[in-house]
C-alpha positions as CSV (number, residue, x, y, z in Angstrom):
1,X,-26.5,25.6,-3.8
2,X,-22.8,26.9,-4.6
3,X,-21.2,29.9,-4.7
4,X,-20.4,32.9,-6.8
5,X,-17.0,32.2,-7.7
6,X,-15.8,35.7,-7.5
7,X,-16.3,35.8,-4.0
8,X,-13.6,32.5,-3.2
9,X,-10.1,32.5,-2.6
10,X,-8.5,29.5,-2.9
11,X,-5.6,27.8,-1.7
12,X,-4.6,25.2,-4.3
13,X,-2.0,22.3,-2.8
14,X,0.0,20.9,-4.8
15,X,1.8,17.3,-4.4
16,X,4.9,16.0,-6.3
17,X,7.9,14.6,-6.0
18,X,11.1,14.2,-8.2
19,X,9.0,15.3,-12.0
20,X,9.9,18.5,-12.7
21,X,8.7,18.2,-16.5
22,X,5.0,17.1,-15.2
23,X,4.8,19.5,-13.2
24,X,5.9,22.3,-15.6
25,X,3.1,21.0,-17.7
26,X,0.6,21.2,-14.9
27,X,1.7,25.0,-14.2
28,X,0.8,25.9,-17.6
29,X,-2.7,24.4,-17.1
30,X,-2.8,27.4,-13.4
31,X,-1.5,30.1,-15.9
32,X,-4.8,29.3,-17.5
33,X,-7.5,29.4,-14.9
34,X,-10.5,31.3,-15.1
35,X,-11.0,31.8,-11.8
36,X,-7.4,34.2,-10.7
37,X,-8.3,34.7,-7.1
38,X,-5.5,31.9,-5.9
39,X,-2.5,30.8,-4.3
40,X,-0.2,27.6,-4.8
41,X,1.3,26.0,-3.0
42,X,3.9,23.0,-4.0
43,X,3.7,20.5,-1.6
44,X,7.0,18.7,-2.0
45,X,8.0,15.2,-0.6
46,X,11.5,15.5,-1.3
47,X,12.9,16.3,-4.4
48,X,16.2,17.5,-5.7
49,X,16.9,21.3,-7.1
50,X,15.6,21.2,-10.6
51,X,12.1,21.0,-8.9
52,X,12.3,24.1,-7.1
53,X,13.9,25.8,-10.8
54,X,10.5,25.0,-12.3
55,X,9.0,26.8,-9.0
56,X,10.8,29.6,-9.4
57,X,10.3,30.4,-12.9
58,X,6.7,30.1,-12.8
59,X,6.1,32.5,-10.2
60,X,7.6,35.2,-11.7
61,X,5.5,34.4,-14.7
62,X,2.2,35.8,-12.2
63,X,1.5,32.7,-10.3
64,X,1.2,32.9,-6.4
65,X,3.4,30.1,-6.0
66,X,5.2,28.3,-2.6
67,X,7.6,25.7,-2.2
68,X,6.6,23.7,1.2
69,X,9.9,21.3,0.7
70,X,10.5,18.1,3.4
71,X,14.0,16.3,3.4
72,X,13.1,12.9,1.2
73,X,12.9,10.2,3.5
74,X,11.0,7.8,1.5
75,X,7.3,8.1,0.7
76,X,5.8,10.5,3.5
77,X,3.2,12.6,1.2
78,X,0.4,12.6,4.1
79,X,2.8,14.8,6.3
80,X,3.6,17.7,3.5
81,X,0.2,17.5,2.6
82,X,-0.4,18.5,6.4
83,X,2.3,20.9,5.9
84,X,0.7,22.6,3.5
85,X,-2.8,22.7,4.9
86,X,-0.9,24.6,7.6
87,X,1.1,27.2,5.9
88,X,-2.2,27.6,3.2
89,X,-3.7,31.6,3.1
90,X,-7.0,30.9,2.4
91,X,-10.3,29.1,3.9
92,X,-11.0,27.1,1.2
93,X,-8.4,24.3,0.0
94,X,-8.2,22.8,-2.8
95,X,-6.0,19.4,-3.6
96,X,-4.4,17.7,-6.3
97,X,-1.1,16.1,-7.5
98,X,1.6,17.4,-9.8
99,X,0.6,15.0,-12.8
100,X,-2.5,16.4,-13.2
101,X,-3.5,19.3,-15.7
102,X,-6.3,21.4,-14.3
103,X,-9.2,22.4,-17.7
104,X,-9.2,26.0,-17.5
105,X,-12.7,26.4,-15.4
106,X,-11.8,23.8,-12.7
107,X,-10.7,26.4,-10.1
108,X,-14.0,28.0,-10.8
109,X,-16.1,24.9,-10.5
110,X,-14.5,24.3,-6.9
111,X,-14.9,27.4,-5.9
112,X,-18.7,27.8,-6.9
113,X,-19.4,24.4,-5.8
114,X,-17.8,25.1,-2.3
115,X,-20.4,25.0,1.0
116,X,-20.2,24.8,4.2
117,X,-20.8,21.0,5.5
118,X,-19.3,19.7,2.1
119,X,-16.5,18.7,-0.1
120,X,-16.2,18.2,-3.6
121,X,-15.1,15.1,-5.7
122,X,-13.7,15.7,-9.1
123,X,-12.5,13.6,-12.0
124,X,-9.6,13.0,-14.4
125,X,-9.4,11.2,-18.0
126,X,-5.8,9.2,-17.7
127,X,-3.5,10.0,-20.3
128,X,-1.4,7.7,-22.3
129,X,2.3,7.7,-21.8
130,X,2.7,8.9,-25.5
131,X,0.5,11.5,-25.4
132,X,1.6,13.0,-21.9
133,X,4.9,13.1,-23.2
134,X,4.0,15.5,-26.5
135,X,1.7,17.5,-24.4
136,X,2.6,21.2,-25.4
137,X,2.3,24.5,-23.6
138,X,0.1,25.4,-26.4
139,X,-2.1,22.7,-26.2
140,X,-2.7,23.0,-22.5
141,X,-3.8,26.9,-22.9
142,X,-5.1,26.7,-25.5
143,X,-7.2,23.8,-24.4
144,X,-6.8,21.3,-26.7
145,X,-5.7,18.4,-24.0
146,X,-9.6,18.8,-22.8
147,X,-10.8,17.4,-26.9
148,X,-11.8,14.3,-27.7
149,X,-10.8,14.7,-31.6
150,X,-7.3,15.7,-29.9
151,X,-6.9,13.2,-27.5
152,X,-8.1,10.5,-30.8
153,X,-6.1,12.3,-33.6
154,X,-3.1,11.4,-30.8
155,X,-3.3,7.8,-30.0
156,X,-5.2,8.4,-27.0
157,X,-8.4,7.4,-27.7
158,X,-10.2,4.8,-25.5
159,X,-8.2,6.3,-22.6
160,X,-9.7,5.6,-19.4
161,X,-12.5,7.9,-18.5
162,X,-12.3,9.9,-21.4
163,X,-15.9,9.5,-22.6
164,X,-16.2,12.4,-19.4
165,X,-14.7,14.6,-22.3
166,X,-18.0,13.9,-24.6
167,X,-20.2,15.6,-21.5
168,X,-21.2,19.0,-22.6
169,X,-20.9,21.9,-20.3
170,X,-24.7,22.3,-19.8
171,X,-24.8,18.3,-19.2
172,X,-21.8,18.1,-16.5
173,X,-23.7,18.6,-13.5
174,X,-26.9,16.1,-14.7
175,X,-24.0,13.9,-15.3
176,X,-23.0,14.2,-11.6
177,X,-26.1,13.4,-10.5
178,X,-26.6,10.3,-12.1
179,X,-23.2,8.5,-11.9
180,X,-23.3,5.7,-9.7
181,X,-20.3,6.7,-8.8
182,X,-20.1,7.6,-5.1
183,X,-17.7,10.9,-4.3
184,X,-14.9,10.2,-2.1
185,X,-12.3,12.7,-1.1
186,X,-10.1,11.8,-4.2
187,X,-6.2,13.0,-3.5
188,X,-5.7,14.0,-7.0
189,X,-8.9,16.2,-7.0
190,X,-10.7,17.5,-4.0
191,X,-11.3,20.3,-2.2
192,X,-13.0,21.4,1.3
193,X,-12.3,23.9,4.1
194,X,-9.7,24.3,5.7
195,X,-11.5,24.2,9.1
196,X,-13.1,20.8,8.4
197,X,-9.5,19.6,7.5
198,X,-7.8,20.9,10.4
199,X,-10.7,19.3,12.7
200,X,-9.9,16.3,11.4
201,X,-6.2,16.7,12.3
202,X,-5.1,16.3,8.5
203,X,-4.3,13.5,6.8
204,X,-2.9,10.4,9.0
205,X,0.7,10.2,8.8
206,X,1.4,6.8,9.9
207,X,-0.2,5.9,6.1
208,X,1.7,5.0,3.0
209,X,1.1,5.0,-0.3
210,X,-3.0,3.9,-0.9
211,X,-5.8,5.3,0.2
212,X,-4.6,8.2,2.7
213,X,-7.1,10.5,0.6
214,X,-10.2,8.3,1.3
215,X,-9.1,7.7,4.9
216,X,-9.4,11.2,5.0
217,X,-12.3,11.3,3.5
218,X,-14.0,8.9,5.9
219,X,-13.2,10.6,9.0
220,X,-15.3,13.6,7.4
221,X,-17.9,11.8,6.7
222,X,-18.1,10.7,10.1
223,X,-18.0,14.3,11.2
224,X,-21.4,15.3,9.2
225,X,-19.1,16.8,6.3
226,X,-20.6,14.6,3.4
227,X,-18.9,14.8,-0.5
228,X,-20.6,16.0,-3.8
229,X,-19.6,14.7,-7.0
230,X,-18.1,16.8,-9.7
231,X,-16.5,14.2,-11.9
232,X,-18.0,16.1,-15.0
233,X,-17.6,19.2,-13.7
234,X,-14.5,19.8,-12.2
235,X,-12.0,17.8,-14.7
236,X,-8.6,17.3,-15.0
237,X,-5.7,15.6,-16.9
238,X,-3.8,12.6,-15.7
239,X,-0.1,12.4,-17.3
240,X,0.8,8.8,-17.0
241,X,3.7,7.2,-14.9
242,X,5.5,4.5,-12.7
243,X,4.5,3.7,-9.3
244,X,7.5,2.6,-7.9
245,X,6.5,3.9,-4.3
246,X,3.4,0.8,-3.8
247,X,4.4,-1.2,-1.0
248,X,2.3,-4.5,-0.3
249,X,3.4,-3.7,3.6
250,X,2.1,-0.2,3.6
251,X,-0.9,-1.7,1.6
252,X,-2.1,-4.0,4.2
253,X,-1.2,-1.1,6.5
254,X,-3.5,1.0,5.0
255,X,-6.4,-1.2,4.5
256,X,-6.4,-1.8,8.6
257,X,-6.1,1.5,9.2
258,X,-9.3,2.0,6.6
259,X,-11.4,-0.8,8.7
260,X,-11.0,1.3,11.5
261,X,-11.8,4.0,10.7
262,X,-14.9,3.3,9.4
263,X,-16.0,0.8,11.8
264,X,-15.1,2.8,14.9
265,X,-16.8,6.1,13.3
266,X,-13.2,8.0,14.1
267,X,-12.9,11.8,13.2
268,X,-9.7,13.0,14.1
269,X,-6.8,11.2,13.4
270,X,-3.6,11.2,16.6
271,X,-1.0,10.9,14.2
272,X,-1.5,14.1,12.1
273,X,-1.1,17.6,11.9
274,X,-0.9,17.9,16.0
275,X,0.4,14.6,16.9
276,X,-0.9,12.9,20.0
277,X,0.8,9.6,19.4
278,X,4.3,8.4,18.7
279,X,7.1,11.6,17.8
280,X,7.2,12.2,14.7
281,X,10.8,12.3,12.2
282,X,12.3,15.7,12.3
283,X,12.1,17.6,8.8
284,X,13.9,20.5,7.1
285,X,12.0,23.4,6.3
286,X,14.3,25.1,3.6
287,X,13.5,24.0,0.3
288,X,16.6,22.8,-1.8
289,X,19.0,25.3,-4.0
290,X,18.2,26.2,-7.1
291,X,20.5,24.8,-9.7
292,X,22.3,26.9,-12.3
293,X,21.9,26.4,-16.2
294,X,19.7,25.6,-18.8
295,X,16.3,23.4,-18.8
296,X,17.5,19.5,-19.1
297,X,15.5,17.7,-21.8
298,X,14.0,14.9,-19.4
299,X,12.2,11.7,-20.7
300,X,9.1,11.9,-18.1
301,X,9.1,11.4,-14.4
302,X,10.5,8.6,-13.1
């Protein structure tokens, strides 16, 4: 059994790096949320001032938003997410990325299905680049982004995961029960209790791109916190982008850390929020200055 969404205040942690145009589209989705009791923390892994300007603009539009920033020293997503966990003011945390537009009921689903002893694992529809670039604020606020006919008319028919759009709301819970996909901690669409994440010591900061979210989820499961799949109920639209931060050595290192977490049933990393391992690099605490002038037109994120 879940919770009355009206009783749950959320801290939403949105990761980003050098993608202000995509982040702006994502923020349009939070303006349209039916569940309004939330703060939004943008966990920024070293973006320049344009991202700060986008955040400042939407803080004036009524979103309670804070910019949690660190200096760019390579891919350090785990570290900035840990910083955001510490700074979050709510007991229940929703994690997503700056390339995922939330459906209007996204936060209501996470709040309503929150329960002690579990985390939630949501889903997404992966949009092609042409559709990603063409999306307007009206498309997001009006909910058209989550319409299968709208997507098909713009050349996005057959996009990965788009079958989720054909499942009506009354059947979504049944679809979640019937899917064979195992619920894992999915960094783009997951939620859990802050005290469980603190007990796990957050994300493992040794890990580069690829699987650091799954590794955290495994530690939660090892500690008795089970995952509930809400792939059809908590839905986001994923904006396309390149992945220049993938690294083969990081991938091998991550797989070994995940293997040990699974085989040794590890529940807490010594390389997380609190540093029991080697000392971490020093990071800056102040965000970059907001640049003056009009918002430039950009073709999409790097």
